[in-house]
C-alpha distance (Angstrom), angle and dihedral (degrees) to the residues before:
residue distance angle dihedral
L1 . . .
Y2 3.79 . .
K3 3.79 91.3 .
V4 3.81 91.3 52.1
Q5 3.80 92.4 48.1
S6 3.80 89.4 48.6
Y7 3.77 91.1 49.4
L8 3.82 91.6 49.9
Q9 3.80 92.1 47.4
L10 3.78 94.8 45.9
N11 3.79 91.8 49.5
D12 3.82 94.9 46.5
L13 3.79 91.4 -109.5
A14 3.80 95.1 116.7
G15 3.78 116.1 131.9
Q16 3.79 94.0 46.9
Q17 3.79 116.4 141.4
P18 3.81 119.2 -106.1
D19 3.79 90.0 -116.4
D20 3.83 87.3 66.0
Y21 3.78 86.6 69.6
L22 3.77 134.3 11.6
I23 3.77 129.0 -157.4
V24 3.80 116.9 -144.6
Y25 3.77 124.2 -176.6
D26 3.76 117.6 -132.7
Q27 3.81 107.1 -121.5
E28 3.81 93.5 -145.0
D29 3.81 102.4 56.5
G30 3.81 104.3 3.7
T31 3.80 94.9 -120.6
P32 3.80 116.0 146.9
S33 3.76 119.7 -116.1
L34 3.78 136.6 176.0
S35 3.76 111.6 -111.0
V36 3.82 97.2 171.7
W37 3.78 125.4 33.2
D38 3.81 122.5 169.4
T39 3.81 101.1 -138.7
E40 3.82 91.8 -174.7
K41 3.78 92.2 60.6
L42 3.79 100.9 27.7
G43 3.79 106.5 28.0
A44 3.77 123.8 -132.4
K45 3.79 117.3 -1.1
P46 3.81 109.3 -99.6
T47 3.77 120.5 -119.0
D48 3.80 122.3 -123.8
V49 3.81 87.8 -104.9
Q50 3.84 90.9 54.2
L51 3.78 91.5 47.5
Q52 3.81 92.0 50.2
A53 3.81 92.0 46.1
A54 3.81 91.3 50.2
A55 3.82 91.7 50.2
E56 3.80 90.9 49.4
Q57 3.81 91.6 47.6
I58 3.80 91.6 52.1
Q59 3.83 91.0 49.2
L60 3.81 90.3 49.7
S61 3.78 90.2 49.0
K62 3.80 91.1 51.4
L63 3.80 90.5 49.7
T64 3.80 94.6 49.6
T65 3.81 90.6 45.9
A66 3.80 90.0 52.3
Y67 3.81 90.5 51.0
K68 3.79 90.8 48.2
L69 3.81 92.0 51.2
K70 3.82 92.2 47.2
A71 3.81 91.3 50.0
A72 3.83 91.3 48.8
K73 3.82 90.1 50.7
L74 3.81 92.2 49.6
L75 3.79 89.9 46.9
A76 3.80 91.4 52.5
E77 3.80 90.4 49.6
T78 3.81 89.7 62.1
D79 3.80 98.5 43.2
W80 3.79 87.5 108.0
S81 3.82 89.8 68.3
Q82 3.80 90.1 67.4
Y83 3.80 98.6 54.9
P84 3.81 113.4 115.7
D85 3.81 94.4 -129.7
V86 3.82 91.4 54.2
N87 3.81 90.4 54.1
N88 3.82 99.1 39.0
A89 3.81 105.1 120.4
S90 3.79 90.9 -161.5
V91 3.82 92.2 68.0
T92 3.77 130.1 63.1
P93 2.92 125.3 -103.4
H94 3.78 103.3 31.1
L95 3.80 131.8 155.8
L96 3.78 111.1 -90.3
N97 3.82 98.8 -171.7
K98 3.79 101.8 49.9
A99 3.82 90.5 138.0
E100 3.82 90.2 61.9
F101 3.79 90.5 52.2
D102 3.80 90.4 46.8
T103 3.82 90.6 53.7
Y104 3.81 91.4 46.2
R105 3.80 91.8 49.7
L106 3.81 92.3 46.4
A107 3.82 90.0 55.6
L108 3.81 90.4 49.2
R109 3.82 92.6 49.0
A110 3.81 89.1 52.7
I111 3.84 88.4 56.4
V112 3.81 91.8 47.5
V113 3.81 92.0 49.9
S114 3.82 98.0 40.7
P115 3.80 111.9 15.9
S116 3.78 118.3 -177.4
S117 3.77 136.4 -176.7
T118 3.81 92.1 -104.0
V119 3.80 103.3 56.7
V120 3.77 121.5 163.3
F121 3.78 109.3 -164.1
P122 3.80 117.3 -141.6
T123 3.79 120.8 -118.1
L124 3.78 116.1 -101.9
P125 3.81 110.0 -117.4
S126 3.78 119.5 -129.8
A127 3.77 112.7 -114.3
Q128 3.78 113.6 -110.8
W129 3.78 114.4 -159.2
S130 3.77 132.0 -162.8
S131 3.76 117.1 -118.8
């Protein structure tokens, strides 16, 4: 059922009624199969390979979206490091390692803009303050 839902979602056919397709379980090996498929509403019946590929694509999309959201959250948590008063060398205390935060934030922005399934998150630098 998950593969069929993934296929429908991936192919912009989500929202179809269950009577447009019907899942039946093979009594011999328990594998799901499509016994009814409304070709007028849904197009050609997908193959098992297409169903599996659609399910994998949806899982990949969920993973990359999760990475993107995590990177955006981490980016927001360091917004303070970009404020002018935090980086003003004429006041004490001020952030001494702004460049490290800039590098960290640049890596996070790259994840937000182009997330992938193999993300390595950068390490958050420790703030170093003038005294």
